[in-house]
Steps between C-alpha positions, in 0.01 A plus 500: 500500500501768769849386599623595151380855561666511840830382349492768230697817587296817549764707321742419220664809354841586362758602756568836339388739227187628330264239363140402431296317763163328522269440795348154476240301686572129526223254581392142468168386356235552613598861563454584867624799702658278764705317236644799311821697521628833367853509361731756337722402208747739335788457258735702279502223238136570409435758228125478574294442814323217322831314466527477879133404532520226234821357648349478849173365361677222311702399807211511744246333267737205466470462881120519496487863615300763312634852445302821459665830409405797717698747289854626481735791539868576549737449788828680563703293747815653650652265759783743584258767621251233614217655298229370272277730294180364343289676237378505144275251329483226241333598174400138441409384852388827659624671814576287804402611847845629591406524868436124510833441325673732749352309794637171363839652426526656847469157660767359270732803529487613865693819566448628145329826416222404257327781312195490274487766225251569224 
């Protein structure tokens, strides 16, 4: 099962725009720190943070991977200026640790200016 986590992208966000995002922890049972992974998922199609969470949960559960929400927020992604701004919160899932999300995004988007606001 650990290979399923390794094959799962750390970051999947829309290529441009302002949209909701969730910070998720993926793990296999039994839950163990060495077999867990943090991921960021963001999409303009989602009117609510929970929509992103439920979509990812359905997909990952079908592969035997459990999903835990660590909160949400908003991302503004501007590929022309190579900037990403992270802030806000989810009223349903709570506020994600935007600094953790920024660390994941910085690995996926090298050369970008990534800013956390609150």
